[in-house]
C-alpha positions as MATLAB code, in Angstrom:
seq = 'MKIHKYLTLFNQAISLGQKQSDGKYKLNEVEAWHDHDGYTCYLGYKDLVMTIYFHNKYAYDYEDPNTLTSFELLVERFSFQSTLNAV';
ca = [
       8.162   -2.942    3.589;
      11.358   -4.481    4.364;
      11.398   -6.110    8.018;
      15.163   -4.543    8.851;
      13.410   -1.114    8.585;
      11.285   -2.311   11.727;
      14.109   -3.874   13.346;
      16.675   -0.763   12.923;
      13.776    1.480   14.704;
      13.274   -1.427   17.271;
      16.818   -1.124   17.948;
      17.767    2.567   17.946;
      14.535    2.674   20.616;
      15.864    0.136   22.736;
      19.548    2.020   22.353;
      18.585    5.519   22.381;
      15.278    5.723   23.927;
      13.902    6.552   27.632;
      13.127    3.443   29.491;
       9.699    3.955   31.036;
       8.337    2.637   34.499;
       6.354   -0.261   32.471;
      10.028   -1.510   31.051;
       9.335    0.114   27.637;
      11.728    2.262   25.870;
      10.257    5.486   24.519;
      11.943    7.379   21.293;
      10.048   10.308   20.202;
       6.480    8.652   19.229;
       7.597    4.988   19.207;
       7.347    2.469   22.475;
       9.714   -0.536   21.551;
       9.562   -4.022   24.061;
      10.293   -7.343   24.238;
       8.753  -10.714   25.641;
      11.226  -12.163   28.337;
      13.154  -14.304   26.261;
      13.757  -11.471   23.414;
      12.555  -13.674   20.516;
       9.341  -11.646   20.037;
       9.680   -7.685   19.761;
       6.642   -4.756   19.981;
       6.939   -1.481   18.487;
       4.017    0.776   19.373;
       2.836    4.050   18.053;
      -0.644    5.650   18.633;
      -3.354    2.740   18.799;
      -1.333    0.561   16.644;
       0.961   -2.247   17.890;
       3.568   -4.541   15.440;
       4.152   -7.370   16.880;
       7.696   -8.816   15.070;
       7.934  -12.818   15.739;
      10.838  -14.860   15.313;
      11.711  -15.780   11.712;
      11.372  -12.147   10.333;
       7.289  -12.490   10.437;
       5.159   -9.624   11.394;
       1.557   -8.710   12.581;
      -0.104   -5.109   13.049;
      -2.732   -4.613   15.762;
      -4.422   -1.106   14.912;
      -7.973    0.918   15.155;
      -7.728    3.468   12.804;
      -6.250    2.407    9.579;
      -5.383    6.005    9.139;
      -2.405    5.324   11.786;
      -1.074    2.533    9.965;
      -0.357    4.684    7.139;
       1.396    7.583    9.786;
       3.218    4.319   10.778;
       4.680    3.152    7.462;
       5.521    6.743    6.923;
       7.155    7.555   10.661;
       9.378    4.121    9.409;
      10.278    5.395    6.243;
      11.523    8.622    7.652;
      13.561    7.355   10.049;
      15.188    4.825    7.705;
      16.147    7.686    5.293;
      17.405    9.485    8.610;
      19.544    6.162    9.602;
      21.059    5.889    6.175;
      21.945    9.459    6.005;
      23.520    9.446    9.787;
      25.438    6.139    8.301;
      27.467    8.252    5.332;
];
């Protein structure tokens, strides 16, 4: 999947999500946060944490492989909805 889809979800979660007491933003089932300098961003979903590094590199950490599949579907749905809203 293209990195811009994850970054779009991250941006929407930060912009439209509810800020939690731990500093993370929650938008529906997704949490988004970043480190102190903003160069590393995180997306959380169930037991999955996606780390987005500078220069468009990323990594996943998860326990259940089904969570990754669900997350990818969620990102695709979100990307599709964002495209429709932009028209």
